[in-house]
N, C-alpha and C positions, 0 to 999 in steps of 0.2 A: 306912206308905200312910195311915192319919190324920193325920197333918201333912204329908203333901204337896200341892203344888199340887195341883189338878186342872185340864185345859180341857177344857167340852164341844165337841163340836163339831155346828151347825145345820150344815151341806152334805154334797152332795150332787154338788158338781160334782167330773168328774171333773180340771181341772184345777189341781184345792186335793186330788189324791188325795196328795200327796205333805206335806201339812201335817202330817199325825196322826203319819206313822215321823221327820219330823225337828223336833215338840216330846217325843217323849219321848224321841229323842237328846239333845236339853235338860234329861235329869231327869224331864221333866214326867210326872206322868198324865194319860192320855188316855179321853174316854170319847167314844162318836159317839152321838147323835142326831139315827136315822130314823124318827121321828113324832113328833105333838105326847104322848105316849102314854111313850113314851121317853126325850122331853125333861124331862117332868115327876118321870120315877122318878130321872132321874138327875142333878139338881135339891135334888131332895128327902132326896137320901142324902149330897150334900156342900156344899149352900148352906150360902156364908158363906168357902169353902175353893174356890172355883173361881170358875175365869171362864170367860166363852162367845162365840167365833166363828160369828157367824148370817150364812151367808149370801141376803142376800135377794135375790140375783140371782137364783138358779134354786132353789125351792124345791121340793126331788126330797122327795116319804113327808111333810111338814111343813107345817103352815101359815105364811104372816109374822106373819098377826094372833095366831093361833096362839100359838104360837112367844113374843113382841115381851110378850105377857100374862102370859105364865110368869116374865116378864125382868124385870120393871116392878112387881111384884106382891112388898111388902115382907117387906124390906125388898131390893131390886135385884140383880139383879147382872150384877157391873160387868161390863160388853159389848162385845167388837169388831164391827161390823156391817158386812158387807160388801157397796155397793150399785153398780150402774152411773153414771153422770154425771149421767146425766138422771131417776134416782130420786128419791123425792119420799116416801117414805116417812117414807124413816130421819129425816128429818127430827124427825118426829113422836116420835119415840124420844127423839131427841138429845137436843130438851126438856126431858123425862119427869126424863132423870137428865145432868143435866152434868157429874160430877163421877166417876160410873164408866161413860161411855158413850161410848164413842169411834165411829166410822166409818171405810175406808179402801175407797173405789175400786179395782175391778177391770178391765183385768188389774195387777195388784202381785205382784212376786217373791218365793217364799215365804223369802228371807232378809228380806224387811223387814218379812211379814206379822209373823215371829219375833220382830223388833223389839219390833211395836207391840203383841206378847200379854205379852210380858216386859215394859214400858213398864207397860203397863195392871194386870200382877200389880203392882207396887210401888204402883204412885198407889193399889190398894186395899190396900195394904199387906202381900200375901200371900209368903212364903217364898219366893225362889229359887235355887234350885241354879247355884257357881258355872262361868259358861260354859267349855269347857274344847274343847282343837283335834278330842277326837274327836267332839265334843258338832256340828259341824259338817253338817250337813241332807244325808240320805242320795244317791243319787243314784239317784230311782226317777221309771218311766214311769208311762204310765196305762191298762190293757189292757182295750180296745171288742173286744167278740165279737159278730160279726152271725150273724141266729141269724133264718132264717125258716120256716117252717111249714108250707112247699110248696115246688117245685122251679120255678125258669123263671119266677116274678116279679121279680127284679132284683138279690136281695143280692151275689150275688158286680158285681155292676157298681157297685152306692153302693161298695161296700165297696171295687174297684179305687179310684174316684175321689178317694174320704177319702182314704184314701194319700198318693194324687198333692198335694190339694187343700190339708192340714199341713204337705207337706214345700216347695209351692211357694210359697205365699199366705201362709204364717206360719212359714216356717224351718224347723220342726221334724226333730227327727231323726224317722223312722218305719218303722218296718219292718213286713213283711206275709206272713202268715205264712197259706198256702194248705193250711187243712185241709181242702179239700170232698175228701176223699182220695183219692174214688172216680170222683168225676165233676167235676175240677178244670175249672175258667175262666180264671183268672186266666193261661197262658201266651198265649191267643189276646186275651184284653182288652187286657195288656201288649204281645204280642208280644213274647215271651221266648221266647229260643231256648238253653236251656242242661239236660246233662245233671245238673246238680245237684239233688239234695230232700231231702226231711225223711228220707228213706229214710239218707241216707249219715252219719245222725244215732245212728242204732238201737241204735249196740256205748255210745254214753256212759251212764257211771254218772254216781250223783255224787258229789261237786258237776261241773257239768258243765261242758266244758273248752270257754270262751271261745276261744279263736282256732278250733278245730274248728267250732262256731258261728257267727262271722263269715264265717269259709272256703265258708259255704255259703249264704249268701245271693250274691242274683242284685240288678248292680244294673242299677236301668230308670233311663230318662233322663231323667225330674224330683226324681233324688234320691234316690228314695226305697229301699228293701233287701227284698225279697221272696225268702221260702225257698220254694221251690214244692213243689206234693203231688210223687209218683212217679207218673214217664212209663207206666210198667205196671201195669198192676192188682193181677199177682199178687204185687208189692213189697208193697201196702196189708198184706196178712195176717202181714209181717214190721213189723213197727210194733208197737211196748205203747201199750193203750190212757190208759197215762198222761203218754208221751213229748210229745203237743200241748200240753197243762199245763203238764209243769213247762217247755219251751222257751218257751212265754208270759210266763212268770214269771223267768227267765234273761233274756232279750232284752228282757223292762223294765229291766232294770238299766244296761242302754245305749243305749237308745231311750226316745223320750220320750212315744213311743206306740206301740202294737202293736194292728196291725188283724188280726183275726182273720176270716178265713171261712171258715164252715162249712159239717156238709151236713145237708139238712132233715133228722135223725132226730132218736133219743134215743136211739144212740148210747151206750154206756160213755165215749168220747173226747171224743165231745158236750156229754155234761152235766160233763165235770170242766175244759171250758175254761168251760164257764158259769160254775160254782163261781169257777174263779179269777176271772175279770172285773170289773172295775171297773164298766165302763157296757154293756150287751145291746142293741145295738139292733136289737129284732125288725119288721123288714119283712112286710107284707104289700100285700094290691093290695085296691079294691072292687069285690070277686068272694067268694062264698058258699065257694067249697071254702077260699082262703086264712085268713075272715075265723074261719070255722071251728074250724080246722086252729088260729088266733091261740088263738083261745079256748079250746082245752084246756091248751094249754100258760099259760097267765095263769092257768088256776084249781091249776096242780101251782106255781105260781111261793110264793105267801106260805109254805107248808109246804117249800121250797127254799133260803127264804133271800133270793130276789134280786130279788121282786114291784118291789123300791124301785132297783133300779140300772138295770127295763129302763126305755126309748125306745120310742116306738111311732112306725115310718118309713112313711104310706102313700103305697109307689106308683106312680103312674100314677091318680093322682087325678085327679078328673072322667071320667071313663069311667065309671062305673060306682053305687055307693049315694052319697049326698054322704054327708059329713064328718060330719055330722052324727049319720044314721041308723049311722053303722062307730063313734061314740066310744058310741053307746048301745049298742049291741052288746058290743062291750067292756067297757063300765063302764073305759073307760078317753080318758085324752087322747090328740090326738097332737102329735106333741111335732114335727112335721117330715114337708110334703106334699111331694111332686116329682110336676110334671105329667107327661103320659103323652109323649109327642113320638117316633114309631116311628121313624120316618125319619132322625131325629140318631141315633135309639139304635140302627137298624141300623148307621149307617153306621160309629158309634162298632169297635163291635162288627169287624164285618167286615175295619177298616183298624187297628185293636187299637192305638189310641188312645185316653187316655179324653175323656170330654165335656168337662174341663176345660183339656183344652190338644188337643181340636179346635174347641174353641168358645170360644178364650184374651178375649173381648171381653162378652160369655154376650150375644151377640146374642139365643139363642132362652131361653125362660123355663126348659127342664129347666134348663140350666146355671147359670141365676139357684138354685134352689132346689134346686141341689144343694149351691152355693159356699153356702149360705144352711146349712145341714145343716153343711157343714165349718168356717166359723165357730159353729155352734154346741157341737160335740164340742170345739173348742178352744179352746169360755170366751171368745172376742176379738169385737169389735165387727165385721159384715161390712165388710170395706173396697173402697173408691168401687173399680166398673171400672176400669178401663184400656183408654179408648176408641179406638180407631185409626179414622184413614176406612170410613166402608163401601165395602167390594169388592161390583164389580156381580156379582148372583149370574151365574152361568151356567146356571141349572136350567131358566128359558125356553126356551130355548137348546134343550135335549136332551131337552126335553120334544119340540119342533116338531117337532125334528131325527127321534125315535123316531117319533112320528105318522105323518110323510111317509113312514120305513122303510116303515111295517106299510103302508100302504097302494098302494105301491108293491112290496112285496113279493108272492109269488104265492102263496095258499091254501095 
């Protein structure tokens, strides 16, 4: 261990989740720094025999400036800084140590990042184990768990659109786990009619049968695949508390993203899913009730080790408290906001067609907001909308027809 080269990862980006396992498969020791203090402790323990990967695009739990100061303090730590195309902060860091600092633009394939880290180690004179065929990066996706401290705030709608968007717009392989076992919404939101459900997998023991897991999935027209909650409520009692989390981890080996819709409670199976998550999307709305419940969860999160992987999604933004008030109340930054649009949201739910498919050209702000969240989770820039010729809306016609009909009908 003392002679082993260490890679310290300053990153909370879900797209980079496979990097740690891939580096370990290369025979490198990996430490993850989720805060400035963790980074300080890691560098104090292995300075002189380590390199750093610093994600400057999505600092989560640590500050870019704080981390860069740690790396530039003599002796400077050889580092690979991951930046956006337009990011300028890395240029200052690069000028301070051109011999030991490198940078790469995201998105970059994990295999390419592995080569850049190995090259950085060689330039720094650090020993590297010989790569073997078994050291290929493992296939490992990202588990994104949706959580809302209250029902009816749009958590399931966001989960459905996230699965559809990651598949349709970015070409990822996506599995959606409907783990709101008692009050499932995904059957209606995605218009899926199947008798298959998670209850079909209760007999499985470790190691899980991957053929059975694949057979239980229901395909959606978008390309995403869905594991539905049972239709019969009594079947929920037959599902072991540890099964949903075990399934999420298993599907993670077969899919790029596993999106998990959950129940707004702290039942045991929900807690295990939150523990298994790489990212927790906590959905709230600008109302006192949901914000109070969200604050209660945020108070528990640090002790459970979840705080650094939580993202705050504000749904129905602009209808109540301001974003500044919400951030001050929760002492947490709003990572994504989605405006309120009752008409389109209701039409989406009634038709069983997700927003991203119902409004494919992004005519409505709510659709653009959802698409922006999808891009953020994918860790990729939001691609331009494919604008089609605007269709003449029939809404004014129907409004006038309905008004005329009301006036001509007897009371």
